[in-house]
SELOKOL-179215 format. One record per residue (C-alpha): x, y, z; residue in three letters. Coordinates in steps of 0.1 Angstrom, whole numbers, padded with zeros to 4 digits, always signed. Layout:
% residues N
XYZala/...
This chain:
% residues 324
+1313-1532+0185met/+1330-1549+0156arg/+1322-1534+0122ile/+1322-1550+0087ala/+1314-1532+0054val/+1298-1551+0026ile/+1308-1533-0006gly/+1342-1519-0018gly/+1330-1491-0040gly/+1337-1455-0031ala/+1311-1451-0005trp/+1318-1485+0011gly/+1355-1476+0013thr/+1348-1443+0027ala/+1326-1458+0055leu/+1353-1484+0062ala/+1377-1453+0066gln/+1353-1437+0090val/+1348-1469+0111ala/+1384-1477+0112ala/+1390-1446+0134arg/+1373-1466+0161gly/+1389-1500+0156gly/+1397-1527+0130pro/+1372-1530+0101val/+1366-1559+0076thr/+1357-1547+0041leu/+1343-1572+0017trp/+1346-1563-0020ala/+1336-1583-0051arg/+1366-1570-0071glu/+1399-1590-0065gly/+1420-1560-0076asp/+1403-1538-0050val/+1410-1562-0021val/+1446-1567-0032glu/+1453-1529-0035ser/+1436-1521-0001ile/+1456-1548+0018asn/+1489-1542+0000arg/+1490-1504-0006ala/+1460-1490+0017his/+1443-1475-0012glu/+1414-1482-0035asn/+1426-1467-0068pro/+1396-1481-0087val/+1368-1464-0068phe/+1385-1439-0044leu/+1417-1428-0061pro/+1441-1405-0041gly/+1429-1413-0006val/+1453-1431+0019ala/+1434-1457+0037leu/+1438-1467+0073ser/+1458-1498+0078pro/+1431-1509+0103ala/+1409-1518+0072ile/+1413-1555+0062leu/+1398-1562+0027ala/+1385-1596+0018thr/+1366-1614-0010gly/+1353-1640+0012asp/+1319-1634+0030val/+1330-1660+0057arg/+1355-1634+0069asp/+1326-1612+0080leu/+1315-1638+0107ala/+1331-1620+0137ser/+1314-1586+0130ala/+1286-1573+0153asp/+1272-1549+0127ala/+1273-1552+0089leu/+1272-1520+0068leu/+1256-1529+0036val/+1269-1506+0008val/+1262-1527-0024val/+1238-1512-0051pro/+1203-1514-0041ala/+1194-1538-0070gln/+1221-1562-0056his/+1213-1561-0019val/+1190-1592-0019arg/+1215-1614-0038ala/+1244-1604-0017val/+1227-1607+0016leu/+1214-1642+0006ser/+1250-1654+0006thr/+1258-1641+0042ile/+1247-1658+0075asp/+1235-1627+0093val/+1215-1642+0122gly/+1205-1614+0147thr/+1234-1591+0139arg/+1226-1556+0129ala/+1223-1545+0092leu/+1231-1509+0086val/+1217-1501+0051leu/+1237-1475+0032cys/+1224-1482-0003ala/+1197-1458-0017lys/+1170-1471-0039gly/+1139-1493-0044ile/+1142-1528-0057glu/+1128-1534-0093ala/+1099-1559-0094gly/+1091-1560-0057ser/+1091-1522-0053arg/+1105-1528-0019met/+1128-1503-0001leu/+1163-1517+0007val/+1153-1521+0045gly/+1122-1542+0035glu/+1144-1563+0013val/+1169-1568+0041ala/+1140-1579+0065gln/+1127-1602+0040ala/+1160-1620+0036val/+1170-1619+0073his/+1140-1614+0094pro/+1157-1619+0127gln/+1183-1590+0120ala/+1176-1555+0134pro/+1178-1529+0107val/+1191-1493+0106ala/+1197-1469+0078val/+1225-1445+0074leu/+1218-1417+0048ser/+1226-1381+0041gly/+1246-1356+0020pro/+1277-1376+0016thr/+1302-1375-0013phe/+1326-1404-0006ala/+1358-1384-0013his/+1350-1359+0013glu/+1340-1383+0039val/+1372-1404+0034ala/+1392-1372+0035gly/+1379-1363+0069gly/+1358-1332+0057lys/+1329-1323+0080pro/+1298-1344+0073thr/+1265-1350+0090ala/+1242-1379+0084val/+1209-1394+0095thr/+1212-1427+0115leu/+1178-1442+0117ala/+1168-1473+0137cys/+1138-1484+0157ala/+1158-1497+0185asp/+1171-1467+0207pro/+1199-1489+0223val/+1212-1501+0191leu/+1210-1468+0174arg/+1230-1452+0203ala/+1257-1480+0201arg/+1260-1476+0163leu/+1262-1438+0165ala/+1290-1440+0193glu/+1309-1465+0172arg/+1310-1445+0139ile/+1309-1410+0151ala/+1341-1390+0146ala/+1350-1353+0151pro/+1341-1346+0113ala/+1315-1373+0109phe/+1283-1365+0129arg/+1253-1390+0129pro/+1219-1375+0139tyr/+1195-1400+0155ala/+1160-1408+0142ser/+1136-1437+0145asp/+1120-1430+0112asp/+1136-1458+0091val/+1111-1454+0062thr/+1116-1416+0060gly/+1154-1420+0058ala/+1151-1445+0030glu/+1126-1427+0009ile/+1146-1395+0011gly/+1177-1412-0002gly/+1159-1432-0030ala/+1139-1402-0044val/+1167-1377-0043lys/+1187-1398-0067asn/+1158-1394-0092val/+1156-1358-0086leu/+1194-1354-0089ala/+1190-1367-0125ile/+1162-1342-0131ala/+1185-1313-0120cys/+1213-1326-0143gly/+1188-1326-0172val/+1181-1290-0166val/+1216-1280-0167asp/+1225-1303-0196gly/+1196-1288-0217ala/+1206-1252-0208gly/+1174-1243-0192leu/+1189-1221-0165gly/+1192-1217-0127gln/+1156-1207-0122asn/+1145-1239-0137ala/+1169-1259-0116arg/+1156-1242-0084ala/+1121-1249-0095ser/+1130-1286-0100val/+1145-1289-0066val/+1114-1273-0049ala/+1088-1292-0068arg/+1108-1324-0066gly/+1110-1320-0029phe/+1072-1317-0028ala/+1070-1350-0047glu/+1094-1366-0021met/+1072-1354+0006thr/+1039-1366-0009arg/+1054-1400-0015phe/+1071-1403+0018gly/+1039-1393+0038leu/+1020-1419+0016ala/+1044-1447+0028arg/+1043-1435+0065gly/+1074-1413+0066ala/+1074-1382+0087arg/+1078-1348+0071ala/+1106-1337+0093glu/+1127-1366+0083thr/+1122-1357+0046leu/+1132-1321+0054ala/+1163-1333+0072gly/+1197-1346+0062leu/+1186-1378+0045ser/+1160-1359+0024gly/+1164-1323+0016leu/+1200-1322+0027gly/+1211-1349+0003asp/+1190-1333-0025leu/+1208-1301-0020val/+1242-1317-0024leu/+1234-1337-0055thr/+1213-1312-0074cys/+1242-1293-0090ser/+1274-1312-0086ser/+1292-1334-0112thr/+1305-1354-0083ala/+1270-1369-0083ser/+1267-1399-0106arg/+1230-1392-0108asn/+1234-1356-0117tyr/+1262-1363-0143ser/+1238-1388-0159leu/+1210-1362-0161gly/+1234-1337-0177val/+1241-1362-0204gly/+1204-1368-0210leu/+1198-1332-0211gly/+1222-1328-0240arg/+1203-1355-0259gly/+1226-1384-0252glu/+1210-1419-0250ala/+1205-1434-0217ala/+1219-1467-0229thr/+1251-1451-0240thr/+1255-1431-0208leu/+1248-1462-0185leu/+1271-1487-0205ala/+1302-1468-0197asp/+1299-1467-0160arg/+1317-1489-0135arg/+1299-1471-0107thr/+1262-1472-0105val/+1237-1443-0109ala/+1211-1456-0086glu/+1183-1432-0098gly/+1184-1447-0133ala/+1171-1480-0116phe/+1148-1463-0091thr/+1130-1438-0114ala/+1108-1463-0132pro/+1100-1483-0102val/+1093-1452-0081leu/+1069-1440-0109ala/+1051-1472-0108glu/+1049-1472-0070ala/+1036-1436-0071ala/+1009-1443-0096ala/+0997-1474-0077glu/+0995-1452-0045ala/+0978-1424-0063gly/+1007-1399-0056val/+1013-1373-0082asp/+1051-1372-0091met/+1055-1356-0125pro/+1092-1349-0122val/+1098-1385-0114thr/+1077-1396-0143ala/+1096-1373-0165ala/+1129-1388-0156val/+1115-1423-0162gly/+1103-1412-0197ala/+1139-1398-0206leu/+1155-1430-0195leu/+1131-1450-0217ala/+1141-1429-0248gly/+1116-1400-0249thr/+1133-1370-0266pro/+1143-1344-0239val/+1124-1316-0257ala/+1092-1336-0257gln/+1096-1344-0219val/+1102-1308-0211ile/+1072-1295-0232asp/+1050-1320-0214ala/+1061-1308-0179leu/+1056-1271-0188leu/+1022-1277-0202ser/+1007-1293-0172arg/+0976-1275-0159pro/+0981-1247-0135leu/+0977-1257-0099arg/+0980-1244-0063ala/+1014-1247-0047glu/+1017-1269-0017gly/+1022-1306-0008val/
């Protein structure tokens, strides 16, 4: 199976490195300096510095060079998936969605966007606790690979699996997508807790109550609870709830310190997906009648509500029974 990766950021480059262990990989990147550096020096100093890349990775800025691939790993930010996929003749080739988020305006998951643009293409989702530097460096990593077609799922797993990169199979595409999208928002919330100096008790509470929100929303959208409790949901949340290597967590730390969201987001070449997902997720939850107070709090912070006011509002909510 011939693999191409769409997106030359840190995660796209790391996935190209993984796939290159099984054969040549084409990597499409928008940035000309990234394409040039990967082809000339086998490195991506812009997004993945310090990692020696496989010479089996061929970078390009022309989507026509993706034509020979059997499967396309889509690793562009969630808000750009529709625009990028609209420029590519996909046909019936597999789309493996690696972006985590919900499209603004339509409130569609990335997989739903892909199917709307290319209805004939089978869709899979690759998601889980994955810091790009660790994956590219060959450190042990496990992920969820979700696809409704068991034959395609097995072929994809066999192609990308490596001794240190272990995909676990699932047919719950919706659950894998929701876990990845919601955890980005919750990672911001955990960063806020640390930035505001609220302590480790508070952070653990946010993780637990945030996971309850993820589960409520996922079940309302048809996901399975065991998927949300797996690698693509709880596993990814655990990874990003306390590490500055997470863009979303780092954004939250700044918000917790009282810095303006506009300032924090303006100085980023990489994308904190949770900043775009939070308001859309809050709207979708309200429309579905799903209670998601932590998500709503993150949305309020991003809109400019002072951190002390947001925290007070959360802590003054009526007492209730625990449980999903």
